[in-house]
N, C-alpha and C positions, 0 to 999 in steps of 0.2 A: 230533527235529525236523528236517523234510524241508529240502531246499536250495531258497533261493527261485527263482522262476523268473520270466522277462517273461510277461507275458499274451500269448495268443494264441488268438482265437477262431476255431475251424475253420468257413471259410466254406462248406464242402461240407456240413456239416450243417447241415437245417432248424431254425432256432430253435423254441424253444418258444412257443405262443401268447401273445401279449403282450409278447414278449422287446422289451426296451427301444430295440434296436438297429433295429428294423424301424418303429419310430416316432419322429416328429420332436416329436411332443408326449405327455408322461406321458398315462395313460387318464382321469386326471378332468377334462381341459382339452379342449375342442375346440376347431376353427378357428372352427366356428360361433358358440359359445358362450362368451364372454369375461369374463363377470359376476365379481361378487367368489368369490374363492376361499377357502373357510374352511381354516384352518392349524390342526389339533388339537394341543395341547401334550401328549396321552398318546396310547397304542395304543387303538386300537378293542377293542370287547369280539367274544369269538370265541363263535360260538354253542356252547351244551353239546354235549358229546359229540363234537367235531371234533378228531381228532388233529392236534396242532399240532408234534409233535415235528419233524418234517421241515421246518417253515417256516423259510425264512432270517429272521434277527433281527441287530440290531444290537446289538452289545456296547458299542462305545466309537467315537467317533471323535476322532481324534488330531490336533490343530492344534500341538501342542508340539514341545518337544524338536528333534531332527534337523531334520524338516521344518518347522517352525516357523521356526527362524534360517536355513533355507536359503532359505525362500520371502521372509522379510524383508530378506535381503542382496540378493537377485536383483532385490527392486521397491525397492531403494532406502528402503526403509523402516526400516532398522534402527536409525536415531538416535531413533526417536520413543520417549520413555519411557512406553511403553504394552504391557502384555504379551498383548494381544487380536493377532489376525492383521490385519496392515493390508496388502493389496496394492493395486496399481495397475491400471487397467483395460487389456484388449486384450493381457494376458500373461498365460501360463500361471502356475500354483500347484499344489500339491501337498498332497493330504490323505491319510491313512490310516485305512481303515475295517477295525475288527474284527467279524467277524459271530460266530454261533453255532457254524459250522460252515464249510468250504470254499464258496468260492462257485462257482455252477456257471451258466454262461452259457446253457446248455439251456433250465434250467428256471427259474431266478429273473431277477426282474426288479425293478430298482430304481432310482432316479435321485436327484439332490440339488436339493433345492429354496433358494432366496435370498429373504428375503421381508424388505419395508421398511415401515413406516408400519402405519396400524390397520386399515386396509381393502384389503388387497393385490388388486389386478389385473393379470393378465398384460397387458393392451392398454395400461396406463400403465407397464410396467416395474418395478412394485412387488412382482408375485409373478413369479418367474424360476425355471419348471423347466428341471433341465439334464438332459438323455437321456445316456445310454452310448452312444458313438459309435465306431466304428472308427477315423476319422481327424478330427482337429480342422480346423476351417475357420476362418481368419482373418475376422474380422467378426461371428463369431457364438458364443454360449454352446454349449459342450460338454464333456463330461467323455469321458476315455480312461482305461482300465486299463492301467496301465504296468507293474505289479508283482504278483505273486500269490505268497502265502508262507503256508502253513498255512491259518489262519482268516481272513486278513488281506488285504486290497488295497490299493493305493496307485494314487490317479485323479491324473491331470494335468488339471486345470480351466483352460478357457479362458474371459475374460469378453470381452463385448463392449465393442469401444472406444468406445461412445457409450453405455454404460451410466449409471444414474444413481449418484450419488456420495453416500456416506453409511456409515451403519452399519448391516449387514444381519442378520437372524436365520437360523439355517441349519438345515436339517431334511434327514434321510434317509428317504425315502419307499419302501417295499417293497410290491409286490404281490402279494398271497397269493390264494387261490381265491375268499376270501369280501370281501374288502375291501383299501383300501391302508391301511397301518399305518405313522404317522409316529413318528420318535424324539420323546421331550420334549423340550421346551424347555430350552435347556441355554446360560446366557450365555457360558460357556468357549468356545464355538463360535463366538460372534458375530466378524463378520469386515467391518473397514472397507475401502469401495474408494474409491479417490481417482482424481484424473486421473494422466495418464501422458506425460509431456512426451518419455518416452523410444520411444512407441510411434507409428510414422507414420499407422497410421489414426485416432490421437488429433486431438480439436482443437486441444488445445495442444502439439502436437509441435514440437520444436526440435533440429535436426540439429547442433548444435554444443555438444560436451559440457561444454567451459569455461563455456558461457552456463548450461546446466542446473544445474552446480554452483554458480554465483554466483545465478541469480535464482530458485532453487528450494530449494536446499541450505544455502545459506549463512545462519546462523540471527543473522548481526549486520551490522548495515550503517552506514553513513555518512550523514547528512543534511548538505546544504550549507546555508548561512545567511548571517547579514550582509548586507553591500552590494557592489556589482559591483565596488568598487575596493579592498574590504576583506573578501573571501571569508571565512567561515569556515566550521568543520565539528565536527560533535560525532557520536557514534557512538551506536547505538540496538540495543538487545535485542531483535530481533523474535523469537526462542525458539519457533520453530514446534514444535518436536520436545518440549519441556517438557512435563511431566505435566498432563494436563487440558486442554491448549490445545486439541487436535483435537476434543473432545467440545464445548469452548466454540465454537470456529468452526462446527461442525454445529449448535449451538443457536442460532447467529444466524441463520439460515435457516429454524427452525421458528418463532421469535420472529417474522420477516417472513411466514410463512405462504405460503413460496413453495412452490407445489403441485411435490411431489415428482417429476410427471413431468418438471418443467424444471430438474430437479437435475442433469441430464447436460450441462446446455448453458452453456460458460463466458460468454457475452453475458448470458445471464438472470442468472448468480450473480453476475458481477461487477459488473451493475448494481443488484441487491437489496443487495450488500455496500456498496457507495458509499451507499446509503440508509441501513442498518443501523448503519454505523459512526458516524453522527453521530446524535444523541438527538433533534434537531426532528423533531417530527410523528409519529415511531412509536416514541418511548422506546427508541431505539438505545443503543449502548455510551458514548458521551462527549458530554457538555455542553460545548458551544463557549462560551467566555467572553473577551472580549478587553479588559475592566477592568482592574483593579488590586486589587479585593478578591477572593481566591481565600479566605476563612476559613472556608467551608462546605466546602472540598473540597482539591485538590492544585494548586499552580499547575504550567501546562502544562510550563515549563521545567523542571520539577523531578523528572518522570519519567526513568527510566534505558529504558525499552523497554515493549513492548507487554504481558508475562506480566502484571503485577502488575493491569493495567487489564482484561484480559480475563477473569481468574479471578476479578477481585472483580464482574463484572457476572454471570458465569455462576453465582456464588454467589447474588447477591441478586436478580438479574433488573431491577436499577434503573439507571438510567444512572449512570455515573462523572464526577466533577469532578474537574479541567477540562482542556480541550483547545485547542489551537490548530491550524493548517493540517499543521504537521509532526508532531504525534500522532497526528491522523487519518490522515496519511499511512502514518505509521510502524505504525498498529494494522492498517491495510487491508494493508498489504504482509503481516503475520503472516498475517492471514485467506486471502489469494489463495497465498502459498509453502504454507503447511501444508496446503491442500486439493490441491496438486499444480499449479496456475497458475503459470508462470513469471511473474514482478513485479518493477518496481523501482521506486523513489522518486526522482523528479525534482524540480528547483527550477529556478523560472524567475524571473529576475531583473528587476524593473522589470514587473511582472505586473498588465495593465489589468482593472479591473474594469467592464466595459460595462454599465451598467443597462437602457439602451434599444435594445441590440443593432442598434445602426446602425454597427458596425466602427470606430468612432473613440472615443476618449476627448475629453470637451469641458471644457475650463476657462473659466471666465467672469470677466472683469477689468472692475471699475470704471474710473471716469474717473481717478481716481489709481492705476491698474494694479495695485491689491491683487484679490486673489481674492473673487469675490461667493461667500461659503459657502452662501447660498440656493439660488443657482440651480445650482451645480456639484455634481451628484450622481455623476458617476464618478469613480474613484480609482485610484491607482497605488501596487499594494502593492510594498514595497521586494523583496520576494520572495515566492514562494507555491508550495507543495508539495503534488503530487499524485502519482499514481501512473500507471505504465503497467502492461497487462497484456499477456501474448502470446497470441495466438489465432487461428484463420482466422474469416472473417467470409462465410459463406456466403449472409447476407442482404443481400451487397454485391456490387457487380462484380470480377470477377477482380482483384487485386491491391491491396486495400484491406484484407486480412488482415494478421498481425503485430502490431507493438506497437500497442497500442489506450490510450489515455488516460482514466482514470476518477478521479473526484474525490470523496472523502467529506465534504469542507469544507463546510459549509451556506450557500452564497453564494446562488444562485438556485434556486427551485424547477424541475422537470421533471417533466412529465405530473402535475403536483401535488404531487410529493415533493420534498422538498432531496435532490439527487442528481444526478451529472453522468458523462456516459459510459454506456457506451464509444464512443468516437471515434477513428476510425481515423487515426493520426499521419499518414499518408500523404495522407489526404484534407485534415486540416488545412493540410498543405502546399501543396496546390494549389489550396486555396480551394473544394472540393468541399464548401459547408456545406450541401447538400441533404440528404446521408446523415447517418441517426441514430446515435448520439444526443448532441444537445448540440453537435454541432460548430462550430456559429456562435459560441457561448459563448468555446470554447476557442480559435478562431482568432483572436479578438478580443483574447484574453489574451497571445497572444505577437507578433500583427502589426497592432494598430491604430495609427493615427494619433494624437498629441496635437494639437488644434485650440484656439488661444487665442482667444476672442473680445473684443472690447469692447463692453461694453453701454452704449448711450445712454440718456441720460435719457429718452426717448420710448420706450424699450424695446426698440429695434431692436438687432441684434447685427453686428457688422461683424468679419470673420475678419482678424487680425492677424498671426497666425503659425501654423505649423504643423511639428510636429516628427513625421519619419516613422521615426525611428532610434532613439526614447527606449525603447520598448516593447518587450519581450522581447529584450534586448540579451545574454543568455547563459542557456542551458538547460543543466544541470549534471545527472549522474548518477553513481554511484559506479563506477570502472572495475574491471573484471573482474579479481578475484584480488589486487587492491590497495586501499589507501583513498584513492588517489590522485582526482581528477576525471576524470570522461569528458565532454567537450562534445557534446552532440547537437543543439546549434543548428540545423545544417544539416538534422536530420530533421524540423523543424517549419516552417522557412521558408528560403526563398530568399535569398542575401545581400541587405543592405539596398541598395536604389538600384538593383539589378538589373532588365533588363526581365523576367526570371520573376517576380520579387517583386509588381511591379505588375501583373504578368498575372493573379497568384492572386488579388490583392485586388479586381481587376476581376471575375473569376470569381465569388468570394464575392458581390459586388452585385448579379450576373448573376442569382443562383439566389435571389433573391427579398427578400434583405436589403436593409432600410429604409436608403435614401440620404439624407443630409443636402447641405447644400449644401457642395461643394468646391471650387469655382471657383478656381483658382491665381490668375486676374487680380486677385482681391480682395488678394492679398498684393502689399507693395511689391518691388519688382524688386531693389532695391541689395541687393546682399550684402557691399558694402565695409567693414563693420564687425563683430567679431564679440566675443565674450565668453566668458570660461572662469572656473571657479570651482575652487578647491584649498583644502585644510584642511590643518592640521598633523595630526600626530598625537595624537589625542584621546583622552584617558585619562581614565575613569571618576573623576567627583572632583576634577578638575584643569582650569584654565584652558587653553585654546587659542586659535589665531586663525584666520579663515578670509581668503583672498585672491582679490579679483578682478582679472582681466587683462583690459582692453579693447584693442584692434588697431584699428588705422584704415589700411585699405589703398588709402585714396583720398589725393588731393593737396587736398581740401578740410580746412578747420578744420571739428571738430565739437565740440558741448558734449552730453555725455551725463547724464541725471537716472537716477538709479539707486535702487532700492528692495529692501532686502534685511529679509525678515521671518524668525525663526526659531519654529519650532514643535517643541514636545515631541509626538512623533506615535507612534501605535501600527504596528506593521509592515504592518499593513493600508493604510497612507495616512490614516487618520482621523485628525484631528488634534485633540489634546487641549488645548492650552493654547499662546498665545505667549508668548515669553518674550524675544523682541529685535525692534525696529524701528529700523532705521537708514536714512537718507536720505543718498545720495551724490551730488556734482556732481564730474564728471571733464572735462576739458579735453583734447581729442584733437587733437594738432597732427598736419600730414599726414604719410603714412607713420610714424605713430609708435606706441609700446605704452605705456600707464602701467596701474599696478597701486594698488589699495586694499586696506588692511587692515582688517579689524574683528576687536576683541578680544571673544571670549566666555567670561566669567566662570563658574566652578562655580555661584556663589552665586545667577545669572540661571536655571541649568536644573534644579539639583538638586532643588527642592522639588517640580517638576511631573514628574519622570521617573515612567516606566512602564515595563512590560515589556519587555525587550532595550535598554533606554538607547538610543533612537533619537530623533536630532532631524532636523528637516526644515528646509532652508534654501529658501525659494523667492526668486528675483533677477527683477524686470523692471526693464529698462533702456531708455530712450527716448532715440534720437538727435532732438533738438530741430529739428535743420534739415531731416532728412527724413523724420521721424514714424516712423521705423522702430521696431520694437518688438523687443527680444531678451529672452528667457524661459529662465530656466534652473532645474532643479530639482536638489537635492543632499541626499542621507542620509547623516548621518554616524551610525556606530553607536558609542558610547563603548566603549573596550577595557576590559573587566573581566579581573581575575587568573583563573588556571587552578589546580585541584587537584591536588597531588601525591599520587602513589599509588605504594606498594611493598610487595614481599612480605618475608616472614620464614618461614625454615623451607622443606620440600623439598617441589618442585612435583610431585605425583605422585596419581595416581587412588588414592582411599581413604585417604590421609595427610592429616592434618591439617595446615593451615598458617595464619598470620596476615596479613591485608591489611589497611595502613595508611595512613590519609588524613590529609594535612596541608592547612591552610589558614590563611594572612596576611589578615587583615582590612587591606583598602588604605586605609580611612578613618581622619580623626583620630578620630571619634565610635564610640560602640558599636552594633554590629548585637545586635537582639533576636530572638527567638524562631527562630533558625537552624535548618534542618533538613536532614541531610546526608541521602543516599540513595546505596546501593553495591548492585551486583549483576554478574552476568555469567553467560550461559548455560552449564551445564556446570560452573562454578566454585562459585558460591554465588547461592541464593536471594535476591531485593531484600532489603535489609533497612534501616533507618533508624536516625538517631541524633539527638537534638535536644539542642541547648546555647541554654540560655536568654538567653545574651548573650556575645559576644565583643567584648572593649575594643578601641579603635583601635589601629590597628598590631599588634594580638596574634595569636598564633598558637596554633590549636587541633590536636588530635591525636586522631585515632580509630581503634581496634585492633579486629579482628573475625574471628574464628575461622571458618573454612569448612574442607570435605572435598570436593576436586573429583571429579567423576564421569564426567568424559571427556576422554580423551588429546588431545593435538595443539595446536595454537594456538588460544589461547582469548584472551578478552578481558574485563577488569574496568571497568566503568562507574560513574562518581560524579558525582553532583549535589550543588549547596548552592542552598538557596532560602532567602531571607528577603523582608519588605516593602520593604527597602530596595534589596537586591541581589539580583538574578535572572541566569538564564544564567550561572551559573558551574559548569564541567565540568572532567572531569577523566577520561582512560582510561589503562589500561596492557596492552598487550600482554604475554602469558607463555604459554610452552611448559609443557604440562601432561604429564609422563612416562605410560605406560602401567605398570598395576601389576605386570606381569611384566617389564619394562624390565631 
């Protein structure tokens, strides 16, 4: 065997007719005619009597072993549980070709072809002929011979940074005197091409390695929920590298019938993804449900992550039941990160749902100062989760690229489908609601005013109170490299009450959004009385109290009539049932403060509870002497117990260990049909355990064996679900040792 040598084409020699280095396009495709290119799966027939012994033929194409592992490591795709070649666009990768004899660039011409779809066309980027060139050129497809060894050559292939994302078929085409001969179809050479946030020419490029590691490579995240004075969090398994997940994500684009030529554009892909993650109007991945009966599926709070959901959808093609906003956002994060688009999940506390696009949230009060549920159509969600995807926006003016808000929760239609975004976060902040897509709706979610009206008997409406600070009080995402909170409120809005914040609102109104009556002179000018609302630590199944504090800052004697109503509420702000109605009369001496306590009994709310155990208190108070109306809304999320998780045995790749989950029923009555779920990427696939009943105040224990497959810091996530008690979580951080430790 001869020593390997670096490839060196002698430029002084005249290349043979048809030499690939002379032509930018292989000979079967012309610049003038780019119609469908037929791809034959077998070699063509050679005329009888022709001597083919000297023809160059392909014996093998090598994508595995040394080149395979080298490619995947350099392209940051080595974490995928997938034995196919996975590369990122705009970056070189190597393949090895074995011929029947040594390759002679003087007389041999061949090229590489990548093909995707049923009807490949070069004009649409679905048929990609890659010529052999002397020098690779950034921004273009090309292949360069970098090593020759006996009958083998190694090619360095550079893909275009804007090429289609997907699974390509690969062929090697050889030009003979009579025809083009292509290698047969070989699934082993199929190649996945993904977005490349490491490539400066890619639309999703990020210049911070720590951000890429968090927003592309991290396969476990944190979702913040609860309410703003009692922020809770839970972990979520994104699992974008797990077996078959990449195929499942590409399947979504097929189901959406996204044109192949658009699959290199992160704007189009994120918009299609926001529609396909929910099942409304397109039979997408997840059926949304905000009721209490999940008997035909899985409760939204019971999922531990995206993998189980995506694989079920990929297998059946049928929507999976059920999801709510954090489930839609969690699965959407998996979809984006899997394809290589940097993505993060964000939570907006007191998120407005503006039905009529007037940039304000309207609450109508009857004469007795209670909410008129017939007229009040807008709502305030305790919290709402959506996604941000990182990309350039060449369709917008300079400066509006970067993070784009995208939302897969089906709230309102956009261009006839339930989807939302991508909307530039920078545009939302500055009130540029004229920019696509769905910027006005997202602006309202974080920055609308709450306007309280009194509805008169004749139907007229009078503004009684405007709350400019309630909506969008805090917007959180997971911090980089840790599980704590990263407050990104200032990315979406200027500080409340500042001139910049008001200017952003005026800019939004100027861009053609409907403007309702907002005249401040309709409001009583006196601000000499205030009202505050506080609650004790409210525990699921226990009594607690709420306290109203009234403060008189004037030298006048005032009497206050207050009305407190308590509702069991879905976290979307939709009221389910009223369980408390209390009227209070308070005398306020000059320059004084008084408190009033209201006892809330478990027996009043337990029979009405729905998912997330949220109670909504609405208090209106009228100062009788000045007619001033004070209004407060308060969400109380009842504290529920957590699951305890521990491990038994050695924590090492390839070694069996045991994971133990324990739970104690906090109620005096038994829980029935309790379902426990547990899983963790790289540690164990999601598994379930059913307990027909758990007696009151009793503890159950579940042991499950598993064999970790990935070393490093990992996480096990567990959930518990029953009709009586939901949103019970637990998690455990563990360090898995490598097998050669």
